[in-house]
C-alpha positions in Angstrom: 140.1 51.4 89.6 139.3 53.3 86.4 135.8 51.8 86.3 135.3 52.7 89.9 136.4 56.3 89.2 134.1 56.5 86.2 131.2 55.1 88.4 132.0 57.8 91.1 132.1 60.5 88.4 128.7 59.2 87.0 127.3 59.2 90.5 128.5 62.8 91.1 126.9 63.8 87.8 123.7 62.1 88.7 123.7 63.9 92.1 124.3 67.2 90.3 121.4 66.6 87.9 119.2 65.6 90.8 120.1 68.8 92.6 119.4 70.8 89.5 116.1 69.1 89.1 115.3 69.8 92.7 116.2 73.5 92.3 114.0 73.7 89.2 111.2 72.0 91.1 111.6 74.5 94.0 111.5 77.4 91.5 108.3 76.0 89.9 106.8 75.5 93.3 107.7 79.1 94.3 106.0 80.3 91.0 103.0 78.2 91.7 102.7 79.4 95.3 103.1 83.0 94.0 100.3 82.5 91.5 98.1 81.0 94.2 98.9 83.8 96.6 97.9 86.4 93.9 94.7 84.5 93.3 93.9 84.3 97.0 94.6 88.1 97.2 92.3 88.7 94.4 89.6 86.6 96.0 90.2 88.4 99.3 89.8 91.8 97.5 86.6 90.5 96.0 85.4 89.4 99.4 86.3 92.8 100.9 84.4 94.5 98.2 81.4 92.3 98.9 81.7 93.0 102.6 82.0 96.7 102.0 78.8 96.6 99.9 77.0 94.6 102.6 78.3 97.0 105.2 76.9 99.9 103.2 73.6 98.1 102.9 73.6 97.4 106.6 74.4 101.1 107.3 71.5 102.2 105.0 69.2 99.7 106.7 70.4 100.9 110.1 69.7 104.5 109.1 66.3 103.6 107.9 65.7 101.6 111.1 66.8 104.6 113.2 64.6 106.9 111.2 61.7 104.5 111.8 62.5 104.4 115.5 62.6 108.2 115.7 59.3 108.5 113.8 57.6 105.9 116.0 59.1 106.9 119.4 55.8 107.3 121.2 54.3 104.0 120.1 54.4 101.3 122.7 54.2 98.4 120.2 57.2 99.7 118.3 59.0 100.1 121.7 58.3 96.4 122.3 59.5 95.5 118.9 62.6 97.6 119.4 63.2 95.7 122.7 62.7 92.4 120.9 65.1 93.5 118.2 67.6 94.6 120.8 67.4 91.2 122.5 67.9 89.6 119.1 70.9 91.8 118.4 72.3 90.9 121.8 71.7 87.3 121.1 73.3 87.6 117.7 76.2 89.5 119.2 76.6 86.7 121.7 76.4 84.1 119.0 78.9 86.1 116.9 81.2 86.4 119.9 81.0 82.7 120.7 81.6 81.8 117.0 84.5 84.3 116.9 85.9 82.8 120.0 85.5 79.3 118.7 87.1 80.2 115.3 89.9 81.9 117.1 90.5 78.9 119.3 90.4 76.7 116.2 92.8 79.0 114.3 95.1 79.0 117.3 95.1 75.2 117.5 95.6 74.9 113.8 98.4 77.5 113.9 100.1 75.7 116.7 99.8 72.4 114.9 101.1 74.0 111.7 104.0 75.5 113.7 104.9 72.1 115.2 104.6 70.5 111.8 106.8 73.1 110.2 109.4 72.7 113.0 109.4 68.9 112.6 109.6 69.3 108.8 112.5 71.7 109.1 114.3 69.4 111.6 113.7 66.4 109.4 115.0 68.3 106.3 118.0 69.6 108.2 118.8 66.1 109.6 118.3 64.5 106.1 120.5 67.1 104.4 123.2 66.8 107.1 123.1 63.0 106.9 123.2 63.0 103.1 126.0 65.6 103.1 128.0 63.5 105.7 127.4 60.3 103.6 128.6 62.1 100.5 131.6 63.5 102.3 132.4 60.0 103.7 132.1 58.5 100.2 134.3 61.1 98.7 136.9 60.6 101.5 136.7 56.8 100.9 137.2 57.2 97.2 140.0 59.7 97.8 141.7 57.2 100.2 141.3 54.4 97.6 142.7 56.6 94.9 145.7 57.5 97.1 146.3 53.9 97.9 146.1 53.0 94.2 148.5 55.9 93.4 151.0 54.7 96.1 150.8 51.1 94.9 151.4 52.2 91.3 154.4 54.3 92.4 155.8 51.3 94.3 155.2 49.1 91.2 157.0 51.7 89.0 160.0 51.7 91.5 160.2 47.9 91.3 160.0 47.9 87.5 162.7 50.6 87.5 165.0 48.3 89.6 164.2 45.3 87.4 165.0 47.5 84.3 168.4 48.5 85.8 169.1 44.8 86.6 168.1 43.8 83.0 170.3 46.5 81.5 173.3 45.4 83.7 172.8 41.7 82.6 172.6 42.9 79.0 175.9 44.6 79.4 177.4 41.5 80.9 176.1 39.2 78.1 177.3 41.8 75.6 180.9 41.6 77.0 180.7 37.8 77.0 179.6 37.8 73.4 182.4 40.1 72.5 184.9 37.8 74.2 183.4 34.8 72.4 183.6 36.6 69.1 187.3 37.4 69.8 187.9 33.7 70.6 186.2 32.6 67.5 188.3 35.0 65.5 191.5 33.6 67.0 190.4 30.0 66.3 189.6 31.0 62.7 193.1 32.5 62.4 194.5 29.3 63.7 192.5 27.3 61.2 193.8 29.5 58.5 197.4 28.9 59.6 196.7 25.1 59.7 195.3 25.2 56.2 198.3 27.1 55.0 200.6 24.5 56.7 198.6 21.6 55.1 198.8 23.2 51.7 202.6 23.8 52.1 203.0 20.1 53.1 201.1 18.9 50.2 203.2 21.1 47.9 206.3 19.7 49.5 205.0 16.1 49.2 204.2 16.6 45.6 207.1 18.7 44.7 210.0 17.5 46.7 209.3 13.9 47.6 210.4 13.9 51.2 211.4 10.9 53.1 209.2 8.5 55.0 210.3 9.9 58.4 209.4 13.4 57.6 206.3 12.1 55.9 205.3 10.3 59.1 206.1 13.3 61.1 204.1 15.4 58.8 201.2 12.9 58.9 201.3 13.0 62.7 201.5 16.7 62.6 198.5 16.8 60.2 196.5 14.4 62.3 197.4 16.4 65.4 196.5 19.5 63.5 193.2 17.9 62.4 192.4 16.9 65.9 193.2 20.4 67.1 191.1 21.7 64.3 188.2 19.5 65.3 188.6 20.5 68.9 188.8 24.1 67.8 185.7 23.6 65.6 183.9 22.0 68.6 184.9 24.9 70.8 183.7 27.3 68.0 180.4 25.5 67.8 180.0 25.6 71.5 180.8 29.3 71.5 178.3 29.8 68.6 175.7 28.1 70.6 176.5 30.2 73.6 176.4 33.2 71.2 172.9 32.2 70.1 171.9 31.8 73.7 173.2 35.3 74.4 171.4 36.7 71.4 168.1 35.0 72.7 168.7 36.4 76.2 169.4 39.8 74.7 166.2 39.6 72.7 164.2 38.6 75.8 165.9 41.4 77.7 164.8 43.8 75.0 161.3 42.5 75.1 161.3 42.8 78.9 162.6 46.4 78.6 159.9 47.2 76.1 157.2 45.7 78.4 158.7 47.6 81.3 158.6 50.8 79.4 155.0 50.2 78.3 154.1 49.4 81.9 155.8 52.5 83.1 153.9 54.6 80.5 150.7 53.0 81.6 151.6 53.6 85.2 152.3 57.3 84.4 149.0 57.6 82.5 147.2 56.0 85.5 149.0 58.4 87.8 147.9 61.4 85.7 144.4 60.1 85.5 144.4 59.5 89.2 145.6 63.1 89.7 142.9 64.4 87.4 140.3 62.3 89.2 141.5 63.6 92.6 141.3 67.2 91.3 137.8 66.5 90.0 136.8 64.9 93.2 138.2 67.8 95.1 136.2 70.2 92.9 133.1 68.1 93.4 133.7 68.1 97.2 134.0 71.9 97.2 130.9 72.2 95.1 129.0 69.9 97.4 130.3 71.9 100.4 129.0 75.1 98.7 125.6 73.4 98.1 125.5 72.2 101.7 126.2 75.8 102.8 123.5 77.0 100.5 121.1 74.5 101.9 122.0 75.5 105.4 121.4 79.1 104.5 118.0 78.2 103.0 117.1 76.2 106.1 118.2 79.1 108.3 116.1 81.5 106.1 113.1 79.1 106.4 113.6 79.0 110.2 113.8 82.8 110.5 110.7 83.3 108.3 108.9 80.7 110.3 110.0 82.5 113.5 108.8 85.8 112.0 105.4 84.3 111.2 105.2 82.8 114.7 106.0 86.2 116.2 103.5 87.9 113.9 100.9 85.3 114.9 101.6 85.8 118.6 101.4 89.6 118.3 98.2 89.2 116.4 96.8 86.9 119.0 97.8 89.3 121.8 96.1 92.2 119.8 93.1 90.0 119.3 92.9 89.2 123.0 93.2 92.9 123.8 90.5 93.7 121.2 88.3 91.0 122.6 88.7 92.4 126.1 88.0 95.9 124.9 84.9 94.6 123.0 83.7 92.7 126.1 84.2 95.8 128.2 82.2 97.9 125.6 79.5 95.2 125.5 79.3 95.3 129.3 79.1 99.1 129.3 76.4 98.9 126.6 74.5 96.4 128.7 74.8 98.6 131.7 73.7 101.7 129.6 70.8 99.7 128.2 69.8 98.6 131.7 70.1 102.2 133.0 68.1 103.5 130.0 65.5 100.8 130.6 65.2 101.9 134.2 64.8 105.5 133.1 62.1 104.5 130.6 60.3 102.5 133.3 60.5 105.4 135.7 59.2 107.8 133.1 56.5 105.4 132.2 55.6 105.1 135.9 55.6 108.9 136.1 53.4 109.2 133.1 51.1 106.5 134.5 51.0 108.3 137.8 50.3 111.6 136.1 47.6 110.1 133.9 46.0 108.4 136.9 46.3 111.6 139.1 45.1 114.2 136.6 42.0 113.6 134.5 43.0 116.3 131.9 46.3 114.8 130.8 44.9 114.0 127.4 43.8 117.6 127.0 47.4 118.7 127.9 48.7 116.3 125.4 46.4 117.6 122.7 47.4 121.2 123.7 51.1 120.2 123.5 50.5 118.7 120.1 48.7 121.8 118.9 51.4 124.0 120.3 54.0 121.9 118.5 52.0 122.3 115.2 51.7 126.1 115.8 55.4 126.2 116.6 56.2 124.3 113.4 54.0 126.6 111.3 55.4 129.7 113.0 58.9 128.4 112.4 58.1 127.8 108.7 56.7 131.3 108.4 59.7 132.7 110.1 61.9 130.7 107.7 59.9 132.1 104.8 60.3 135.6 106.2 64.0 135.1 106.6 64.3 133.8 103.0 62.3 136.8 101.8 64.5 139.1 103.9 67.6 137.5 102.4 66.2 137.9 98.9 65.4 141.6 99.6 68.9 142.1 101.0 70.4 140.5 97.8 68.2 142.8 95.6 69.3 145.8 97.7 72.9 144.9 97.4 72.6 144.3 93.6 70.8 147.7 93.2 73.5 149.4 95.3 76.3 147.9 93.3 74.6 148.9 90.0 74.1 152.5 91.3 77.7 152.7 92.5 78.9 151.4 89.2 76.8 154.0 87.3 77.8 156.7 89.7 81.5 155.9 89.3 81.0 155.8 85.5 79.1 159.2 85.2 80.3 161.3 88.2 83.7 162.4 89.4 85.3 160.6 92.4 84.5 163.4 94.8 80.8 162.8 94.5 80.8 159.0 94.9 78.1 158.0 97.6 75.0 155.8 97.9 71.9 157.3 96.3 68.9 158.3 98.5 66.6 156.1 96.4 68.5 152.9 97.4 68.7 154.0 101.0 64.9 154.6 101.1 64.3 151.2 99.4 66.5 149.4 101.9 64.8 151.2 104.8 61.3 150.3 103.4 62.4 146.6 103.1 63.8 146.6 106.6 60.7 148.2 108.1 58.5 145.7 106.1 60.5 142.8 107.5 60.2 144.1 111.0 56.5 144.6 110.6 56.1 141.1 109.3 58.0 139.5 112.2 56.2 141.7 114.7 52.8 140.7 113.3 53.8 137.0 113.3 54.7 137.2 117.0 51.5 139.1 117.9 49.4 136.5 116.0 51.2 133.7 117.8 50.6 135.4 121.2 47.0 135.8 120.4 46.7 132.2 119.4 48.4 131.1 122.6 46.1 133.3 124.7 43.0 131.9 122.9 44.2 128.4 123.3 45.0 128.9 127.0 41.6 130.5 127.7 39.7 127.7 125.8 41.5 124.6 126.8 42.5 125.0 130.5 40.2 123.5 133.0 38.5 125.8 135.4 39.7 123.9 138.5 43.3 124.2 137.5 43.6 127.9 136.5 46.0 128.7 139.3 48.5 125.9 138.6 48.0 125.7 134.8 51.2 127.5 133.9 53.4 125.6 136.3 51.8 122.3 135.3 52.3 123.2 131.6 55.9 124.0 132.1 56.5 120.8 134.2 54.7 118.7 131.7 56.4 120.2 128.7 59.8 119.9 130.3 59.1 116.3 131.4 57.9 115.4 127.9 60.8 117.1 126.3 63.3 115.4 128.6 61.6 112.1 127.9 61.7 112.6 124.1 65.3 113.8 124.3 66.4 110.9 126.4 64.6 108.5 124.2 66.2 109.9 121.0 69.6 110.1 122.8 69.3 106.5 123.8 68.2 105.5 120.3 71.1 107.5 118.8 73.6 106.0 121.3 72.2 102.5 120.7 72.5 103.0 116.9 76.0 104.3 117.2 76.9 101.4 119.5 75.3 98.9 117.1 77.3 100.5 114.2 80.5 100.2 116.2 79.6 96.6 117.1 78.9 95.8 113.5 82.2 97.4 112.4 84.1 95.4 115.1 82.3 92.2 114.1 83.1 92.9 110.4 86.8 93.5 111.3 86.9 90.3 113.3 85.3 88.4 110.5 87.8 89.8 108.1 90.7 88.9 110.4 89.2 85.4 110.7 89.0 85.1 106.9 92.6 86.2 106.6 93.7 83.7 109.2 91.8 80.9 107.6 93.3 81.8 104.2 96.8 81.9 105.8 96.2 78.5 107.5 95.0 77.0 104.2 98.0 78.4 102.4 100.4 77.1 105.1 98.8 73.6 105.0 99.0 73.6 101.2 102.7 74.5 101.3 103.3 71.8 103.9 101.6 69.2 101.7 103.7 70.3 98.7 106.9 70.2 100.8 106.0 66.7 101.9 105.4 65.6 98.3 108.6 67.2 97.2 110.6 65.6 100.1 109.1 62.2 99.2 110.0 62.7 95.5 113.5 63.8 96.4 114.1 60.9 98.8 
């Protein structure tokens, strides 16, 4: 029983060391996962920086492309190239959408598989921990029952030994009384022998000293022989009693030995009972500790289940948001396609109008040249007006500076009652204002003269009556065409930027999903390895 208790204690210590090793392994695994998470975050930040730089490059390239489109708006070859590029962009967007859809489906399938694997692993771990805990509790209960049985058997044995000890003590008292009686009998026989010896000595003295008769001598001889026979019988009885006394001494010695053995057995039984009590207390403490560890493991399993449920909920919410974003992007793509079709129809209509106008009027090239010249004159006039405005602003600043200086001098040299703007500054400002007005008036007159000369020199003689209306219509049509083209180009550029940003966001989300999936798979593998090692 002691060896069994020691073996159970060693087994409990081995379980404790195994649990401590498992906890250390879990801590090391948590540290390793934390380091891997930090490394993945650093790599994700580096990827985000690279993506930001690429996006900036794409934006710069898009700006350059938009500038090139704006610069070459009237070139048909560039229009065809733009159409080809748009088709390529649409094809690339479709490929990106299909790839995104495929990756989302793949990530969804992997996440579902990961979720099922995590659920199965958690169930397996829970069942394994529960079965191990139940087995340990059953072993502890079995050992406790065995210890209780051993304790009860030792108590019964102690009671039997106590009864035997009482019987032995009673028999010892009986033998002691018998020995005392035998000793009293031996003492009485010894007294009788002393009396017989005294009588014999007296008879010898009488025989020697007095010389008694033959009758008395015969009587004395008979008496002596009788006394000798009695003495022999008494000696025989004394020998028998001495033998009985030796037997009693031997029995007393055996009784003492049995009492000592019983006392030693009782001491051993008490020591075993104390050891059994200590073992029971240790087993009870071990049972409580195992119950606490089982509760801790249950809490850990519950925390893992709650974290897994949170991750599943987060993934579901992300999937719903991704579906909504995909729907929104598809709607925007459809709107962009409809806008592109509408703009293409507008461009075709304008091209048809231009073709009809070019086929109907033979002087459309002249009007185009005139429009180009008018645009050049307008740009030169606008540049001159801008220069004049700059000169006017410079003169205004000079006037203000002179006025401030004069006011400062006046305030420094004259009393406050005579503070006012000097006439010189007023005349300079009036001269500058009149000079500016004359310059702008002269510019407008020159522009009107140029327009009159150009109209008189370039308009065909057969179209003098409808020249103004045709010019206005052509200019308005050309301006509307150019404005619509640039608006379409700007809208298309903005739409492409938005689509690029959405594609970048989707790619970033996909990368984060892939990293999370890889992290979860790695954690699952480590948990499987740890579970195999623990089993």
